[in-house]
N, C-alpha and C positions, 0 to 999 in steps of 0.2 A: 849864452848867446852864440858862442863859437860852436858849442855842441849841437845846437839847433841848426845852424848853418851847415855843419858837417853832415847831419842826418838828412837834411833836405837835399844836399848834394849827392849823397849816396842813393837816395830814392830816385832822383832824376837820372842818375847814371844807370840804375837798373832798368828804368822805364825806357831809356834810350837804347840800351843793349837789347831789351826785349823787342822793341820795334824794329831793330836792325836784323834780328834773327830770322832765318829762313823757316818755311813751314815745317820741314823735317826736324830742324833744331827745336822748334816750339813743341812739336809732338813728343820728342824725346824728353824734354824738360817736364812736360805734363806727366809723362809716364814715370819719370823719376820722383815727382811729387807724390804720385799714388803709391809708389814703392815705399817712400818715406813714411806716409801715413800708416800703411800696413805694418811696417817695421816697428814704429813706435807703439802701435796698438798691441802687437805681439809681445814686445818687451814689457809693456806695462802689465798685461794680463798674466804672462808667465811669471813675472817678478812677484805679483800678488799671490799667485797660486803656490809658488815655492815658499814664500814667506809664511803663508798660512799652513802649508804642509809641515814646515819646520816647527812652528808653534804647536800644532796639534800632536806632532810626534813627541815633543817634549812632555806635553801633558799626559799622553797615553803611556809613555815609558814610565813616568812617575806613578801612574795608577797601576800599571802592570807589576811594578816592583812591590807594591803594597798589597796585592791581592792574596787571599788565603789559599785558593785553589787555582790551578792553571786554567780551568774552564769557567771560573766565576764571572768574569767580564763577558764572556761569550754567552753564557746562560742568561744574562740580563737582557740580551737582545736589543741593546740600544745602538742604533746606527751612528757611525761617526764619519760623515762624508768629508772627503778631502784629507783624510789621515792615512798615509801610505802604510805605516806600521800596523794600524788596526786592520786594514785590508789584508795584509799578510797574515796577521794573527787569526783573523776570521776564516781565511781559507784553510789554514792548518787545523784549526779546531773543528771545522766542518768535516774535513776528511778524517780526523781522529774519531769523531762521533760515529761516522759511517763504519770505521774499523771496529769500534766497540760494539756497535749493533750487529755486525757480521759475526763477531766472536761470540756474542751471547746466543745468537741463533744456532751456532754449531756446538758451543759448549756453554750451557747456561750457568755453570759454576765458575766461569772465568771472571765474572764481576766487571770491573772497570779496566781489566788488562787486555792488551792486544798482542798479536804476534808480530814477529820481525817484518813480515811482508807488509802489514798495515803501516808500520813505521816508515817503510820505504815509500809507500803511497803518500804519506803525510809529507815527507821530504820533497817529493816531486811536486806536490800541491804548493808547497812553500816556494819552490823555485819558480813555478809558473806565475805565482802571485807577484813575486819580485820583478819578474820580466814584464808583466802586464802593467804594473805601477810605473816602472821606468819608462815604458813606451808612452804611457799616458802623460807623464811629466815632460817627455821629450817632444810630444806632438806640438807642431807649430814652429819649432826651431828651424825647420827646413826653410821657412820663409826668410828668416834672418840670414841663413847661409847663402841663399840666393841673392839677397840684397848685398851682402858683403862681396860676393864674387862677381855678380852681374852688373851692379850699378856703375863701377868704374869703366867697364867695357862699353856700356851704353853711352856714358859720357864721352868716352874716347871716340866712339863711332860718330856722335854728333859733331865733335870737334873736327875730325878728319873730313867728314862730309862737308861741313861748313867752310873749312879752309879750301878744300878742293873747288867748291862752287865759287868762292870769292876769287880765287886765282883764275878760274875760267872766265868769270865776268870781266876781270881786269884785262885779260888777254884779248877778249873780244872788243873791249872798248879802246884798247891801245893806250891806256893811261895808267901808269904804274906808280902814281904818287901815293905817299903815305896816307894822305887824307882820304883817298879813295879806298885803300885796302884796309885801313885800321878798323872801321866800323864792322865790316864783315868778319875779320879775324877775331875781334873782341866778342862778337856775338857767338862765334863758333867755340871759343874757349870757355864760355860760361857753361856749356853743357858738361865739360869735364869737372868744373867746380861743383855743379849740381850733383854729379855722380859721386864725387868724394864726400860731399855733405850728407849723402845717403849712406855711403859705405862705412865711414869712420864711426858714427854713433852705433851703427848696427854691429860693427866688429867688436866694440867694447861691450855692448849689451850681450852679444852672443857668447863671448868668452866668460862673462860674469855668470850667465845662466848655465852654461855647460859646467862650470866649476861647482855651482850649487847642486846641479843635477847629479854630478859624481858623488858629492857628499851624501845626498839623500839615498843614492843607490847603494853606497857602501854601508850606510846605517841600516837599510833594509836587509842587505845581505847578512850583516853581522847579527841582526835580530833574528833572522830566519834560522841561522845556525844555532843560536842560543836557544830559541824556542824548540827546535828539533831535539836538542840535547836534553832539555827539561822534560819533553814528552817521552823520550826514550827512558829516562830515569824513572819517571812516575808511572808510566802506563805499559811498559814493555813486560811481557810475560816471558820469563826465562825458562819456564818449564816446557 
């Protein structure tokens, strides 16, 4: 019973504050609500994307360790959408096959071997693939960064604006009683609360996503170096 009364009291309090808010304060609150919706949508979508990427990376790494030849997975031609390691692997193998093709055209007796210049091209392709996958995983995080840095300032703007307007109305009315000032000040302060309610979850979500992004980027970078070493050992023509 007490909990129900407390909940009803809070609802009436919010309705009262909303009714006392000035038009500019209401506009800022609506804008912050939209910021919050976009921020939560980005956090949810990026969290699912990175979780799926980690899961697929683990499966691909296990399959990669068990393959007989370096190009066996690539030759199967099975696409693996959402797996950063496979995208890096595919880019390296595609460039390697081009190098093998060029080597055969110039020296038919070279077989599956390539020269050092082709290995350098493969390494560059791997670096580009790692960068592209990192940018793809990072896309959308700018919205969280904007929410973290911009929402408190929007809330502060609404508070300062509302308090300024309240004091101006009190000065014009010549009545400085607390009952006259309190509703306007309370309505002005709620914009700061709204800004913090947007910024705090966005900050935690942003830091969590950046941490996992760094982990995925390091994994891709390490895999690219390992793949380049294996390609060099298996396909480099020292002659």
